[in-house]
C-alpha positions in Angstrom: -4.0 -13.9 -6.0 -1.0 -16.1 -6.9 0.4 -13.4 -9.3 -0.1 -10.7 -6.6 1.7 -12.9 -4.0 4.6 -13.5 -6.3 5.0 -9.9 -7.6 2.1 -7.6 -7.7 3.9 -5.4 -10.2 3.6 -8.2 -12.8 -0.1 -9.0 -12.0 -3.0 -7.8 -14.1 -4.4 -5.0 -11.9 -6.3 -1.8 -12.4 -4.4 1.5 -12.1 -6.3 2.1 -8.8 -5.2 -1.3 -7.4 -1.7 -0.7 -8.5 -1.6 2.7 -6.9 -2.8 1.3 -3.6 -0.2 -1.5 -3.7 2.6 0.8 -4.7 1.7 3.0 -1.7 1.5 0.0 0.8 4.8 -1.4 -0.6 6.5 2.0 0.0 5.0 2.3 3.4 6.2 -1.2 4.3 9.8 -0.9 2.9 10.6 2.8 3.4 8.0 4.6 5.4 10.4 7.5 6.0 10.1 8.3 2.3 6.3 8.8 2.1 5.7 12.2 0.7 2.6 14.3 -0.2 3.0 13.2 -3.8 2.4 9.6 -2.7 -1.0 10.6 -1.2 -1.8 12.7 -4.3 -1.3 9.6 -6.5 -3.9 7.8 -4.4 -6.3 10.8 -4.7 -5.9 10.8 -8.5 -7.1 7.2 -8.4 -10.3 8.2 -6.5 -9.3 7.4 -3.0 -10.6 10.0 -0.5 -8.9 10.8 2.9 -10.9 8.2 4.8 -9.9 5.5 2.3 -6.3 6.5 2.4 -6.3 6.4 6.2 -7.8 2.9 6.0 -5.2 1.7 3.6 -2.5 3.1 5.8 -3.9 1.6 9.0 -4.5 -1.9 7.5 -1.0 -2.0 6.0 0.6 -0.7 9.1 -1.3 -3.2 11.3 -0.2 -6.1 9.2 3.4 -4.9 9.2 3.3 -4.6 13.0 1.6 -7.9 13.7 4.0 -9.7 11.3 7.0 -8.3 13.2 5.4 -9.3 16.5 4.9 -12.9 15.2 8.4 -13.0 13.8 9.8 -11.8 17.1 
């Protein structure tokens, strides 16, 4: 958990976990750049549409609530 908190890109993760975190990082930092290819990368790692939606909703909620708290 500590390695993920410091920099998930340096942590020992499975390809599936890394794909999920790459997607959530992009969704957080540059949501306007999310493309079909980003979704396909998740599908290649075994995520179905329901799982991808859940990843998106959870990441988006945390982004939202953190901004509310900061404000």
